[in-house]
N, CA, C and O atoms as a GROMACS GRO file, in nm:
protein
  600
    1MET      N    1  -3.614  -1.512   1.267
    1MET     CA    2  -3.630  -1.490   1.117
    1MET      C    3  -3.721  -1.386   1.100
    1MET      O    4  -3.824  -1.394   1.167
    2LYS      N    5  -3.702  -1.271   1.010
    2LYS     CA    6  -3.751  -1.140   1.011
    2LYS      C    7  -3.882  -1.163   0.900
    2LYS      O    8  -3.875  -1.246   0.809
    3PRO      N    9  -4.009  -1.068   0.927
    3PRO     CA   10  -4.126  -1.062   0.871
    3PRO      C   11  -4.090  -1.045   0.716
    3PRO      O   12  -3.992  -0.979   0.683
    4ARG      N   13  -4.174  -1.106   0.623
    4ARG     CA   14  -4.172  -1.124   0.461
    4ARG      C   15  -4.252  -1.010   0.444
    4ARG      O   16  -4.210  -0.939   0.352
    5ASN      N   17  -4.359  -0.964   0.501
    5ASN     CA   18  -4.400  -0.867   0.464
    5ASN      C   19  -4.504  -0.802   0.584
    5ASN      O   20  -4.521  -0.860   0.691
    6PHE      N   21  -4.560  -0.691   0.556
    6PHE     CA   22  -4.649  -0.611   0.670
    6PHE      C   23  -4.727  -0.706   0.766
    6PHE      O   24  -4.710  -0.715   0.887
    7TRP      N   25  -4.814  -0.771   0.691
    7TRP     CA   26  -4.885  -0.855   0.737
    7TRP      C   27  -4.818  -0.960   0.834
    7TRP      O   28  -4.879  -0.982   0.938
    8GLU      N   29  -4.710  -1.021   0.815
    8GLU     CA   30  -4.641  -1.092   0.910
    8GLU      C   31  -4.575  -1.014   1.021
    8GLU      O   32  -4.545  -1.076   1.123
    9PHE      N   33  -4.550  -0.883   1.012
    9PHE     CA   34  -4.506  -0.788   1.106
    9PHE      C   35  -4.616  -0.782   1.208
    9PHE      O   36  -4.598  -0.806   1.328
   10TYR      N   37  -4.751  -0.742   1.148
   10TYR     CA   38  -4.854  -0.710   1.243
   10TYR      C   39  -4.878  -0.832   1.305
   10TYR      O   40  -4.888  -0.824   1.427
   11ALA      N   41  -4.890  -0.937   1.258
   11ALA     CA   42  -4.937  -1.060   1.296
   11ALA      C   43  -4.838  -1.092   1.436
   11ALA      O   44  -4.878  -1.145   1.539
   12ARG      N   45  -4.730  -1.055   1.412
   12ARG     CA   46  -4.606  -1.075   1.557
   12ARG      C   47  -4.663  -0.989   1.646
   12ARG      O   48  -4.694  -1.040   1.754
   13LEU      N   49  -4.688  -0.865   1.630
   13LEU     CA   50  -4.725  -0.751   1.720
   13LEU      C   51  -4.847  -0.772   1.806
   13LEU      O   52  -4.859  -0.733   1.922
   14PHE      N   53  -4.941  -0.842   1.731
   14PHE     CA   54  -5.069  -0.862   1.766
   14PHE      C   55  -5.063  -0.985   1.879
   14PHE      O   56  -5.128  -0.989   1.983
   15PHE      N   57  -4.964  -1.087   1.828
   15PHE     CA   58  -4.937  -1.201   1.888
   15PHE      C   59  -4.876  -1.208   2.056
   15PHE      O   60  -4.892  -1.287   2.150
   16ILE      N   61  -4.806  -1.092   2.038
   16ILE     CA   62  -4.736  -1.049   2.169
   16ILE      C   63  -4.851  -0.987   2.247
   16ILE      O   64  -4.872  -1.030   2.360
   17LEU      N   65  -4.944  -0.871   2.189
   17LEU     CA   66  -5.013  -0.780   2.265
   17LEU      C   67  -5.123  -0.911   2.322
   17LEU      O   68  -5.144  -0.917   2.444
   18GLY      N   69  -5.188  -1.010   2.233
   18GLY     CA   70  -5.288  -1.092   2.267
   18GLY      C   71  -5.240  -1.163   2.371
   18GLY      O   72  -5.313  -1.168   2.470
   19GLY      N   73  -5.101  -1.240   2.377
   19GLY     CA   74  -5.067  -1.335   2.485
   19GLY      C   75  -5.049  -1.261   2.602
   19GLY      O   76  -5.081  -1.317   2.706
   20SER      N   77  -4.993  -1.119   2.611
   20SER     CA   78  -4.989  -1.052   2.701
   20SER      C   79  -5.137  -1.020   2.790
   20SER      O   80  -5.164  -1.039   2.908
   21PHE      N   81  -5.205  -0.972   2.694
   21PHE     CA   82  -5.364  -0.941   2.773
   21PHE      C   83  -5.405  -1.067   2.838
   21PHE      O   84  -5.447  -1.080   2.953
   22LEU      N   85  -5.382  -1.178   2.733
   22LEU     CA   86  -5.474  -1.308   2.792
   22LEU      C   87  -5.382  -1.358   2.937
   22LEU      O   88  -5.445  -1.399   3.035
   23LEU      N   89  -5.268  -1.352   2.939
   23LEU     CA   90  -5.188  -1.410   3.074
   23LEU      C   91  -5.236  -1.316   3.174
   23LEU      O   92  -5.278  -1.361   3.281
   24ILE      N   93  -5.234  -1.152   3.146
   24ILE     CA   94  -5.256  -1.082   3.245
   24ILE      C   95  -5.418  -1.098   3.313
   24ILE      O   96  -5.442  -1.078   3.432
   25GLY      N   97  -5.523  -1.138   3.209
   25GLY     CA   98  -5.662  -1.162   3.255
   25GLY      C   99  -5.666  -1.289   3.333
   25GLY      O  100  -5.727  -1.297   3.439
   26LEU      N  101  -5.593  -1.400   3.273
   26LEU     CA  102  -5.583  -1.569   3.335
   26LEU      C  103  -5.529  -1.516   3.471
   26LEU      O  104  -5.599  -1.546   3.568
   27LEU      N  105  -5.429  -1.452   3.492
   27LEU     CA  106  -5.362  -1.414   3.638
   27LEU      C  107  -5.448  -1.345   3.724
   27LEU      O  108  -5.442  -1.367   3.846
   28SER      N  109  -5.538  -1.254   3.670
   28SER     CA  110  -5.623  -1.195   3.736
   28SER      C  111  -5.747  -1.257   3.773
   28SER      O  112  -5.797  -1.210   3.876
   29GLN      N  113  -5.812  -1.355   3.714
   29GLN     CA  114  -5.885  -1.449   3.728
   29GLN      C  115  -5.851  -1.528   3.863
   29GLN      O  116  -5.914  -1.538   3.968
   30ALA      N  117  -5.734  -1.578   3.824
   30ALA     CA  118  -5.677  -1.681   3.953
   30ALA      C  119  -5.670  -1.617   4.044
   30ALA      O  120  -5.683  -1.690   4.143
   31GLY      N  121  -5.652  -1.496   4.078
   31GLY     CA  122  -5.629  -1.423   4.190
   31GLY      C  123  -5.498  -1.413   4.197
   31GLY      O  124  -5.468  -1.352   4.299
   32ILE      N  125  -5.405  -1.447   4.135
   32ILE     CA  126  -5.235  -1.406   4.158
   32ILE      C  127  -5.209  -1.287   4.122
   32ILE      O  128  -5.130  -1.233   4.200
   33MET      N  129  -5.252  -1.205   4.012
   33MET     CA  130  -5.233  -1.076   3.988
   33MET      C  131  -5.358  -0.987   4.062
   33MET      O  132  -5.468  -1.011   4.011
   34LYS      N  133  -5.360  -0.915   4.143
   34LYS     CA  134  -5.486  -0.864   4.203
   34LYS      C  135  -5.480  -0.724   4.149
   34LYS      O  136  -5.381  -0.660   4.116
   35MET      N  137  -5.624  -0.684   4.147
   35MET     CA  138  -5.612  -0.546   4.089
   35MET      C  139  -5.662  -0.445   4.201
   35MET      O  140  -5.735  -0.477   4.294
   36LYS      N  141  -5.609  -0.312   4.178
   36LYS     CA  142  -5.631  -0.221   4.312
   36LYS      C  143  -5.764  -0.207   4.355
   36LYS      O  144  -5.858  -0.208   4.275
   37PRO      N  145  -5.780  -0.194   4.483
   37PRO     CA  146  -5.943  -0.203   4.539
   37PRO      C  147  -6.008  -0.106   4.466
   37PRO      O  148  -6.124  -0.135   4.433
   38GLY      N  149  -5.962   0.008   4.429
   38GLY     CA  150  -6.059   0.114   4.373
   38GLY      C  151  -6.076   0.102   4.223
   38GLY      O  152  -6.124   0.191   4.153
   39ALA      N  153  -6.036  -0.008   4.183
   39ALA     CA  154  -6.031  -0.009   4.013
   39ALA      C  155  -6.193  -0.040   3.991
   39ALA      O  156  -6.274  -0.106   4.055
   40HIS      N  157  -6.202   0.040   3.868
   40HIS     CA  158  -6.325   0.004   3.805
   40HIS      C  159  -6.324  -0.085   3.690
   40HIS      O  160  -6.403  -0.072   3.596
   41SER      N  161  -6.246  -0.166   3.696
   41SER     CA  162  -6.237  -0.265   3.576
   41SER      C  163  -6.270  -0.410   3.620
   41SER      O  164  -6.267  -0.443   3.739
   42ASP      N  165  -6.299  -0.486   3.529
   42ASP     CA  166  -6.320  -0.630   3.547
   42ASP      C  167  -6.202  -0.719   3.460
   42ASP      O  168  -6.174  -0.708   3.341
   43PRO      N  169  -6.147  -0.805   3.559
   43PRO     CA  170  -6.061  -0.860   3.487
   43PRO      C  171  -6.060  -0.955   3.372
   43PRO      O  172  -5.967  -0.995   3.303
   44ARG      N  173  -6.195  -0.984   3.370
   44ARG     CA  174  -6.229  -1.078   3.253
   44ARG      C  175  -6.204  -1.011   3.125
   44ARG      O  176  -6.189  -1.079   3.024
   45VAL      N  177  -6.198  -0.859   3.121
   45VAL     CA  178  -6.205  -0.786   3.004
   45VAL      C  179  -6.075  -0.829   2.948
   45VAL      O  180  -6.076  -0.888   2.840
   46PHE      N  181  -5.945  -0.801   3.018
   46PHE     CA  182  -5.826  -0.849   2.988
   46PHE      C  183  -5.793  -0.965   2.899
   46PHE      O  184  -5.708  -0.962   2.810
   47ALA      N  185  -5.877  -1.078   2.935
   47ALA     CA  186  -5.858  -1.213   2.856
   47ALA      C  187  -5.943  -1.219   2.740
   47ALA      O  188  -5.915  -1.296   2.648
   48ILE      N  189  -6.087  -1.113   2.735
   48ILE     CA  190  -6.156  -1.105   2.612
   48ILE      C  191  -6.047  -1.039   2.508
   48ILE      O  192  -6.017  -1.093   2.402
   49ILE      N  193  -5.989  -0.904   2.557
   49ILE     CA  194  -5.932  -0.856   2.468
   49ILE      C  195  -5.797  -0.922   2.407
   49ILE      O  196  -5.755  -0.894   2.295
   50GLY      N  197  -5.747  -0.996   2.477
   50GLY     CA  198  -5.634  -1.103   2.455
   50GLY      C  199  -5.675  -1.189   2.343
   50GLY      O  200  -5.599  -1.207   2.248
   51CYS      N  201  -5.794  -1.244   2.350
   51CYS     CA  202  -5.835  -1.340   2.251
   51CYS      C  203  -5.879  -1.262   2.139
   51CYS      O  204  -5.863  -1.313   2.028
   52LEU      N  205  -5.933  -1.143   2.146
   52LEU     CA  206  -5.958  -1.081   1.997
   52LEU      C  207  -5.813  -1.048   1.930
   52LEU      O  208  -5.794  -1.062   1.809
   53PHE      N  209  -5.708  -1.001   2.022
   53PHE     CA  210  -5.586  -0.953   1.954
   53PHE      C  211  -5.502  -1.081   1.912
   53PHE      O  212  -5.395  -1.059   1.854
   54LEU      N  213  -5.543  -1.224   1.937
   54LEU     CA  214  -5.482  -1.328   1.893
   54LEU      C  215  -5.570  -1.357   1.794
   54LEU      O  216  -5.511  -1.426   1.710
   55ILE      N  217  -5.690  -1.336   1.761
   55ILE     CA  218  -5.770  -1.349   1.640
   55ILE      C  219  -5.710  -1.277   1.530
   55ILE      O  220  -5.683  -1.329   1.421
   56VAL      N  221  -5.688  -1.151   1.561
   56VAL     CA  222  -5.657  -1.062   1.453
   56VAL      C  223  -5.499  -1.093   1.400
   56VAL      O  224  -5.468  -1.065   1.284
   57ALA      N  225  -5.408  -1.150   1.489
   57ALA     CA  226  -5.268  -1.202   1.500
   57ALA      C  227  -5.283  -1.312   1.410
   57ALA      O  228  -5.192  -1.327   1.328
   58GLY      N  229  -5.389  -1.400   1.407
   58GLY     CA  230  -5.396  -1.521   1.343
   58GLY      C  231  -5.466  -1.492   1.203
   58GLY      O  232  -5.438  -1.573   1.114
   59LEU      N  233  -5.560  -1.380   1.168
   59LEU     CA  234  -5.595  -1.342   1.054
   59LEU      C  235  -5.496  -1.269   0.969
   59LEU      O  236  -5.508  -1.271   0.846
   60SER      N  237  -5.380  -1.190   1.042
   60SER     CA  238  -5.286  -1.118   0.993
   60SER      C  239  -5.184  -1.236   0.917
   60SER      O  240  -5.135  -1.219   0.805
   61GLN      N  241  -5.161  -1.358   0.999
   61GLN     CA  242  -5.082  -1.415   0.970
   61GLN      C  243  -5.094  -1.477   0.838
   61GLN      O  244  -5.014  -1.484   0.745
   62PHE      N  245  -5.252  -1.533   0.859
   62PHE     CA  246  -5.284  -1.618   0.715
   62PHE      C  247  -5.269  -1.504   0.597
   62PHE      O  248  -5.215  -1.543   0.494
   63MET      N  249  -5.309  -1.376   0.603
   63MET     CA  250  -5.295  -1.267   0.505
   63MET      C  251  -5.157  -1.280   0.439
   63MET      O  252  -5.130  -1.291   0.320
   64GLY      N  253  -5.071  -1.276   0.558
   64GLY     CA  254  -4.909  -1.275   0.521
   64GLY      C  255  -4.872  -1.368   0.430
   64GLY      O  256  -4.820  -1.342   0.322
   65ALA      N  257  -4.909  -1.530   0.492
   65ALA     CA  258  -4.873  -1.627   0.429
   65ALA      C  259  -4.937  -1.622   0.284
   65ALA      O  260  -4.873  -1.675   0.193
   66TYR      N  261  -5.075  -1.553   0.253
   66TYR     CA  262  -5.129  -1.560   0.109
   66TYR      C  263  -5.052  -1.488   0.026
   66TYR      O  264  -5.030  -1.530  -0.088
   67MET      N  265  -4.989  -1.346   0.079
   67MET     CA  266  -4.954  -1.260   0.000
   67MET      C  267  -4.812  -1.315  -0.036
   67MET      O  268  -4.772  -1.295  -0.150
   68VAL      N  269  -4.741  -1.378   0.046
   68VAL     CA  270  -4.590  -1.438   0.005
   68VAL      C  271  -4.627  -1.558  -0.124
   68VAL      O  272  -4.557  -1.578  -0.222
   69LYS      N  273  -4.750  -1.626  -0.093
   69LYS     CA  274  -4.765  -1.723  -0.198
   69LYS      C  275  -4.822  -1.655  -0.342
   69LYS      O  276  -4.797  -1.705  -0.452
   70ARG      N  277  -4.891  -1.550  -0.325
   70ARG     CA  278  -4.949  -1.489  -0.442
   70ARG      C  279  -4.809  -1.408  -0.524
   70ARG      O  280  -4.807  -1.394  -0.646
   71ASP      N  281  -4.691  -1.359  -0.429
   71ASP     CA  282  -4.603  -1.288  -0.497
   71ASP      C  283  -4.520  -1.408  -0.542
   71ASP      O  284  -4.462  -1.391  -0.650
   72LYS      N  285  -4.503  -1.526  -0.481
   72LYS     CA  286  -4.403  -1.610  -0.560
   72LYS      C  287  -4.471  -1.654  -0.682
   72LYS      O  288  -4.408  -1.656  -0.788
   73LEU      N  289  -4.618  -1.695  -0.678
   73LEU     CA  290  -4.667  -1.743  -0.801
   73LEU      C  291  -4.668  -1.638  -0.915
   73LEU      O  292  -4.642  -1.674  -1.030
   74LEU      N  293  -4.698  -1.504  -0.883
   74LEU     CA  294  -4.651  -1.400  -1.003
   74LEU      C  295  -4.505  -1.412  -1.048
   74LEU      O  296  -4.472  -1.388  -1.164
   75LEU      N  297  -4.426  -1.446  -0.962
   75LEU     CA  298  -4.285  -1.445  -1.023
   75LEU      C  299  -4.284  -1.555  -1.118
   75LEU      O  300  -4.226  -1.557  -1.227
   76GLN      N  301  -4.362  -1.657  -1.057
   76GLN     CA  302  -4.360  -1.786  -1.163
   76GLN      C  303  -4.440  -1.755  -1.298
   76GLN      O  304  -4.381  -1.743  -1.405
   77THR      N  305  -4.546  -1.746  -1.287
   77THR     CA  306  -4.650  -1.720  -1.392
   77THR      C  307  -4.704  -1.573  -1.408
   77THR      O  308  -4.813  -1.561  -1.464
   78GLY      N  309  -4.648  -1.476  -1.372
   78GLY     CA  310  -4.688  -1.364  -1.438
   78GLY      C  311  -4.644  -1.280  -1.555
   78GLY      O  312  -4.529  -1.291  -1.600
   79THR      N  313  -4.719  -1.208  -1.599
   79THR     CA  314  -4.618  -1.126  -1.701
   79THR      C  315  -4.536  -1.040  -1.680
   79THR      O  316  -4.572  -0.942  -1.615
   80PRO      N  317  -4.410  -1.048  -1.723
   80PRO     CA  318  -4.289  -0.959  -1.698
   80PRO      C  319  -4.335  -0.847  -1.795
   80PRO      O  320  -4.372  -0.869  -1.911
   81ILE      N  321  -4.327  -0.724  -1.737
   81ILE     CA  322  -4.316  -0.617  -1.810
   81ILE      C  323  -4.236  -0.504  -1.721
   81ILE      O  324  -4.225  -0.525  -1.600
   82SER      N  325  -4.180  -0.386  -1.778
   82SER     CA  326  -4.066  -0.273  -1.755
   82SER      C  327  -4.153  -0.179  -1.672
   82SER      O  328  -4.268  -0.153  -1.710
   83GLY      N  329  -4.117  -0.141  -1.589
   83GLY     CA  330  -4.142  -0.061  -1.501
   83GLY      C  331  -4.038   0.048  -1.463
   83GLY      O  332  -3.924   0.040  -1.509
   84THR      N  333  -4.083   0.176  -1.357
   84THR     CA  334  -3.976   0.274  -1.314
   84THR      C  335  -3.999   0.257  -1.164
   84THR      O  336  -4.107   0.229  -1.112
   85ILE      N  337  -3.870   0.281  -1.096
   85ILE     CA  338  -3.888   0.287  -0.963
   85ILE      C  339  -3.899   0.422  -0.929
   85ILE      O  340  -3.819   0.506  -0.970
   86VAL      N  341  -4.007   0.451  -0.848
   86VAL     CA  342  -4.058   0.596  -0.799
   86VAL      C  343  -3.980   0.653  -0.695
   86VAL      O  344  -3.943   0.770  -0.688
   87SER      N  345  -3.955   0.542  -0.598
   87SER     CA  346  -3.857   0.576  -0.490
   87SER      C  347  -3.838   0.480  -0.377
   87SER      O  348  -3.926   0.399  -0.350
   88VAL      N  349  -3.716   0.487  -0.307
   88VAL     CA  350  -3.685   0.374  -0.207
   88VAL      C  351  -3.667   0.447  -0.068
   88VAL      O  352  -3.582   0.534  -0.047
   89LYS      N  353  -3.754   0.402   0.021
   89LYS     CA  354  -3.789   0.486   0.150
   89LYS      C  355  -3.742   0.347   0.259
   89LYS      O  356  -3.754   0.225   0.264
   90GLN      N  357  -3.694   0.440   0.324
   90GLN     CA  358  -3.661   0.328   0.477
   90GLN      C  359  -3.739   0.378   0.605
   90GLN      O  360  -3.723   0.490   0.654
   91LEU      N  361  -3.815   0.295   0.646
   91LEU     CA  362  -3.909   0.326   0.739
   91LEU      C  363  -3.858   0.352   0.886
   91LEU      O  364  -3.821   0.263   0.963
   92GLN      N  365  -3.862   0.457   0.907
   92GLN     CA  366  -3.792   0.481   1.033
   92GLN      C  367  -3.867   0.479   1.170
   92GLN      O  368  -3.813   0.503   1.278
   93PHE      N  369  -4.000   0.446   1.151
   93PHE     CA  370  -4.098   0.405   1.242
   93PHE      C  371  -4.151   0.284   1.280
   93PHE      O  372  -4.219   0.262   1.380
   94THR      N  373  -4.109   0.191   1.180
   94THR     CA  374  -4.123   0.050   1.195
   94THR      C  375  -3.965  -0.021   1.211
   94THR      O  376  -3.888  -0.014   1.116
   95ARG      N  377  -3.933  -0.077   1.314
   95ARG     CA  378  -3.834  -0.144   1.364
   95ARG      C  379  -3.832  -0.286   1.384
   95ARG      O  380  -3.928  -0.306   1.458
   96PHE      N  381  -3.778  -0.395   1.361
   96PHE     CA  382  -3.761  -0.548   1.368
   96PHE      C  383  -3.632  -0.564   1.453
   96PHE      O  384  -3.530  -0.564   1.383
   97SER      N  385  -3.615  -0.574   1.560
   97SER     CA  386  -3.444  -0.640   1.638
   97SER      C  387  -3.431  -0.437   1.610
   97SER      O  388  -3.494  -0.336   1.640
   98THR      N  389  -3.299  -0.478   1.529
   98THR     CA  390  -3.231  -0.345   1.519
   98THR      C  391  -3.241  -0.287   1.380
   98THR      O  392  -3.170  -0.193   1.345
   99SER      N  393  -3.334  -0.349   1.297
   99SER     CA  394  -3.319  -0.312   1.146
   99SER      C  395  -3.458  -0.234   1.105
   99SER      O  396  -3.569  -0.279   1.132
  100TYR      N  397  -3.439  -0.135   1.047
  100TYR     CA  398  -3.529  -0.056   0.986
  100TYR      C  399  -3.547  -0.103   0.841
  100TYR      O  400  -3.454  -0.089   0.761
  101PRO      N  401  -3.685  -0.167   0.799
  101PRO     CA  402  -3.697  -0.174   0.664
  101PRO      C  403  -3.701  -0.094   0.533
  101PRO      O  404  -3.737   0.022   0.553
  102TYR      N  405  -3.678  -0.116   0.432
  102TYR     CA  406  -3.713  -0.026   0.321
  102TYR      C  407  -3.821  -0.090   0.234
  102TYR      O  408  -3.843  -0.211   0.228
  103VAL      N  409  -3.874  -0.013   0.182
  103VAL     CA  410  -3.966  -0.018   0.113
  103VAL      C  411  -3.950   0.048  -0.057
  103VAL      O  412  -3.898   0.157  -0.082
  104VAL      N  413  -4.006  -0.044  -0.156
  104VAL     CA  414  -3.970   0.005  -0.309
  104VAL      C  415  -4.116   0.045  -0.382
  104VAL      O  416  -4.211  -0.033  -0.388
  105TYR      N  417  -4.116   0.173  -0.434
  105TYR     CA  418  -4.214   0.214  -0.470
  105TYR      C  419  -4.204   0.220  -0.627
  105TYR      O  420  -4.103   0.265  -0.683
  106PHE      N  421  -4.324   0.166  -0.703
  106PHE     CA  422  -4.262   0.170  -0.827
  106PHE      C  423  -4.400   0.195  -0.929
  106PHE      O  424  -4.512   0.184  -0.879
  107THR      N  425  -4.389   0.219  -1.033
  107THR     CA  426  -4.524   0.255  -1.155
  107THR      C  427  -4.492   0.170  -1.265
  107THR      O  428  -4.376   0.136  -1.290
  108TYR      N  429  -4.618   0.126  -1.348
  108TYR     CA  430  -4.588   0.062  -1.423
  108TYR      C  431  -4.727   0.094  -1.528
  108TYR      O  432  -4.828   0.146  -1.479
  109GLU      N  433  -4.722   0.066  -1.642
  109GLU     CA  434  -4.825   0.102  -1.743
  109GLU      C  435  -4.852  -0.070  -1.778
  109GLU      O  436  -4.772  -0.164  -1.772
  110TRP      N  437  -4.985  -0.067  -1.813
  110TRP     CA  438  -5.048  -0.194  -1.868
  110TRP      C  439  -5.197  -0.159  -1.944
  110TRP      O  440  -5.303  -0.135  -1.886
  111GLU      N  441  -5.175  -0.164  -2.084
  111GLU     CA  442  -5.292  -0.141  -2.172
  111GLU      C  443  -5.355   0.000  -2.134
  111GLU      O  444  -5.470   0.026  -2.098
  112GLY      N  445  -5.255   0.076  -2.150
  112GLY     CA  446  -5.290   0.211  -2.164
  112GLY      C  447  -5.331   0.275  -1.999
  112GLY      O  448  -5.377   0.387  -1.977
  113MET      N  449  -5.300   0.175  -1.899
  113MET     CA  450  -5.361   0.261  -1.770
  113MET      C  451  -5.235   0.247  -1.691
  113MET      O  452  -5.167   0.146  -1.704
  114GLN      N  453  -5.201   0.344  -1.607
  114GLN     CA  454  -5.084   0.343  -1.513
  114GLN      C  455  -5.150   0.299  -1.379
  114GLN      O  456  -5.262   0.311  -1.329
  115TYR      N  457  -5.039   0.246  -1.346
  115TYR     CA  458  -5.067   0.147  -1.206
  115TYR      C  459  -4.925   0.186  -1.120
  115TYR      O  460  -4.823   0.227  -1.175
  116LYS      N  461  -4.938   0.167  -1.000
  116LYS     CA  462  -4.868   0.200  -0.876
  116LYS      C  463  -4.857   0.077  -0.802
  116LYS      O  464  -4.947  -0.004  -0.785
  117GLY      N  465  -4.736   0.070  -0.756
  117GLY     CA  466  -4.717  -0.094  -0.666
  117GLY      C  467  -4.599  -0.047  -0.565
  117GLY      O  468  -4.537   0.059  -0.572
  118ARG      N  469  -4.581  -0.160  -0.462
  118ARG     CA  470  -4.467  -0.172  -0.372
  118ARG      C  471  -4.444  -0.296  -0.346
  118ARG      O  472  -4.519  -0.394  -0.350
  119ILE      N  473  -4.300  -0.284  -0.310
  119ILE     CA  474  -4.266  -0.407  -0.223
  119ILE      C  475  -4.171  -0.349  -0.119
  119ILE      O  476  -4.091  -0.257  -0.117
  120GLY      N  477  -4.221  -0.455  -0.019
  120GLY     CA  478  -4.150  -0.450   0.101
  120GLY      C  479  -4.210  -0.534   0.215
  120GLY      O  480  -4.308  -0.604   0.188
  121PRO      N  481  -4.160  -0.534   0.341
  121PRO     CA  482  -4.042  -0.480   0.390
  121PRO      C  483  -3.946  -0.542   0.341
  121PRO      O  484  -3.956  -0.664   0.337
  122LEU      N  485  -3.824  -0.478   0.289
  122LEU     CA  486  -3.662  -0.532   0.260
  122LEU      C  487  -3.598  -0.500   0.372
  122LEU      O  488  -3.623  -0.391   0.424
  123TRP      N  489  -3.507  -0.587   0.426
  123TRP     CA  490  -3.446  -0.596   0.545
  123TRP      C  491  -3.283  -0.527   0.490
  123TRP      O  492  -3.207  -0.479   0.575
  124SER      N  493  -3.256  -0.529   0.387
  124SER     CA  494  -3.132  -0.453   0.327
  124SER      C  495  -3.165  -0.371   0.219
  124SER      O  496  -3.259  -0.373   0.139
  125ILE      N  497  -3.055  -0.286   0.235
  125ILE     CA  498  -3.067  -0.185   0.129
  125ILE      C  499  -3.088  -0.217  -0.009
  125ILE      O  500  -2.985  -0.242  -0.072
  126PRO      N  501  -3.178  -0.221  -0.060
  126PRO     CA  502  -3.212  -0.246  -0.233
  126PRO      C  503  -3.134  -0.185  -0.342
  126PRO      O  504  -3.127  -0.062  -0.355
  127SER      N  505  -3.066  -0.284  -0.434
  127SER     CA  506  -2.984  -0.233  -0.549
  127SER      C  507  -3.052  -0.129  -0.630
  127SER      O  508  -2.991  -0.039  -0.686
  128LEU      N  509  -3.173  -0.143  -0.633
  128LEU     CA  510  -3.271  -0.019  -0.713
  128LEU      C  511  -3.239   0.115  -0.641
  128LEU      O  512  -3.228   0.126  -0.519
  129LYS      N  513  -3.225   0.215  -0.730
  129LYS     CA  514  -3.237   0.336  -0.716
  129LYS      C  515  -3.361   0.414  -0.777
  129LYS      O  516  -3.436   0.363  -0.861
  130GLU      N  517  -3.374   0.550  -0.724
  130GLU     CA  518  -3.507   0.609  -0.811
  130GLU      C  519  -3.489   0.622  -0.957
  130GLU      O  520  -3.375   0.625  -1.004
  131ASN      N  521  -3.590   0.630  -1.031
  131ASN     CA  522  -3.590   0.644  -1.170
  131ASN      C  523  -3.522   0.527  -1.248
  131ASN      O  524  -3.509   0.544  -1.370
  132ASP      N  525  -3.465   0.381  -1.180
  132ASP     CA  526  -3.416   0.290  -1.226
  132ASP      C  527  -3.548   0.193  -1.318
  132ASP      O  528  -3.664   0.183  -1.278
  133ASN      N  529  -3.507   0.143  -1.416
  133ASN     CA  530  -3.606   0.049  -1.456
  133ASN      C  531  -3.590  -0.081  -1.399
  133ASN      O  532  -3.480  -0.129  -1.371
  134GLY      N  533  -3.709  -0.142  -1.380
  134GLY     CA  534  -3.697  -0.299  -1.317
  134GLY      C  535  -3.792  -0.388  -1.367
  134GLY      O  536  -3.877  -0.330  -1.434
  135THR      N  537  -3.807  -0.494  -1.358
  135THR     CA  538  -3.899  -0.589  -1.398
  135THR      C  539  -4.014  -0.617  -1.311
  135THR      O  540  -3.988  -0.664  -1.200
  136ILE      N  541  -4.130  -0.599  -1.342
  136ILE     CA  542  -4.218  -0.642  -1.286
  136ILE      C  543  -4.316  -0.724  -1.347
  136ILE      O  544  -4.348  -0.721  -1.466
  137TYR      N  545  -4.367  -0.808  -1.246
  137TYR     CA  546  -4.464  -0.911  -1.305
  137TYR      C  547  -4.589  -0.883  -1.242
  137TYR      O  548  -4.600  -0.864  -1.121
  138ILE      N  549  -4.699  -0.879  -1.336
  138ILE     CA  550  -4.797  -0.866  -1.317
  138ILE      C  551  -4.904  -0.993  -1.349
  138ILE      O  552  -4.872  -1.089  -1.419
  139ASP      N  553  -5.041  -0.978  -1.286
  139ASP     CA  554  -5.115  -1.080  -1.323
  139ASP      C  555  -5.210  -0.969  -1.436
  139ASP      O  556  -5.249  -0.853  -1.423
  140ALA      N  557  -5.222  -1.075  -1.552
  140ALA     CA  558  -5.274  -0.990  -1.668
  140ALA      C  559  -5.436  -0.978  -1.650
  140ALA      O  560  -5.503  -0.890  -1.706
  141GLU      N  561  -5.488  -1.077  -1.566
  141GLU     CA  562  -5.642  -1.071  -1.566
  141GLU      C  563  -5.661  -0.978  -1.445
  141GLU      O  564  -5.778  -0.959  -1.412
  142ASN      N  565  -5.562  -0.914  -1.370
  142ASN     CA  566  -5.597  -0.847  -1.248
  142ASN      C  567  -5.473  -0.751  -1.250
  142ASN      O  568  -5.383  -0.792  -1.176
  143PRO      N  569  -5.446  -0.635  -1.314
  143PRO     CA  570  -5.306  -0.587  -1.327
  143PRO      C  571  -5.286  -0.492  -1.203
  143PRO      O  572  -5.194  -0.411  -1.206
  144LYS      N  573  -5.355  -0.499  -1.115
  144LYS     CA  574  -5.312  -0.426  -1.001
  144LYS      C  575  -5.251  -0.526  -0.884
  144LYS      O  576  -5.216  -0.498  -0.770
  145HIS      N  577  -5.250  -0.636  -0.944
  145HIS     CA  578  -5.157  -0.733  -0.853
  145HIS      C  579  -5.050  -0.724  -0.922
  145HIS      O  580  -5.059  -0.726  -1.045
  146SER      N  581  -4.911  -0.711  -0.853
  146SER     CA  582  -4.781  -0.718  -0.923
  146SER      C  583  -4.679  -0.701  -0.813
  146SER      O  584  -4.699  -0.631  -0.714
  147THR      N  585  -4.562  -0.772  -0.837
  147THR     CA  586  -4.431  -0.782  -0.782
  147THR      C  587  -4.344  -0.740  -0.854
  147THR      O  588  -4.354  -0.746  -0.977
  148LEU      N  589  -4.225  -0.682  -0.782
  148LEU     CA  590  -4.116  -0.628  -0.844
  148LEU      C  591  -3.992  -0.741  -0.814
  148LEU      O  592  -3.951  -0.776  -0.703
  149LYS      N  593  -3.946  -0.786  -0.944
  149LYS     CA  594  -3.830  -0.863  -0.909
  149LYS      C  595  -3.691  -0.796  -0.897
  149LYS      O  596  -3.628  -0.730  -0.980
  150LEU      N  597  -3.661  -0.830  -0.772
  150LEU     CA  598  -3.508  -0.750  -0.734
  150LEU      C  599  -3.402  -0.840  -0.767
  150LEU      O  600  -3.284  -0.806  -0.750
   0.00000   0.00000   0.00000
């Protein structure tokens, strides 16, 4: 399953890094993986760094789940307004498996103020193009929070 937002993407990345560092640290502590004789590092550092990465992964996963829940709530109870698609970009330096995600950037106006937003990662080419109008759902109490209905 592909990540639904960038927080989940980072959570997976840090989970892999944390697990690897923790495994290397534990194997070094057990004497299975030996350090070079002249090495100036302590094998316990790997386990500590691994634990820190796993904590970051857990926090990122929590934030990702929160963002998905917030977007679903906005689509159900948010105030629908019209907005303009500014650009649709494919991220060339972010890859999951063999796919490169797309991000849609949009602007909208609420009570005389101009706001910007984005939605992504999208794993297929979005049907919206630059300068198209789209339905944006916002939190009327905090209009910075928005999501785009695709």
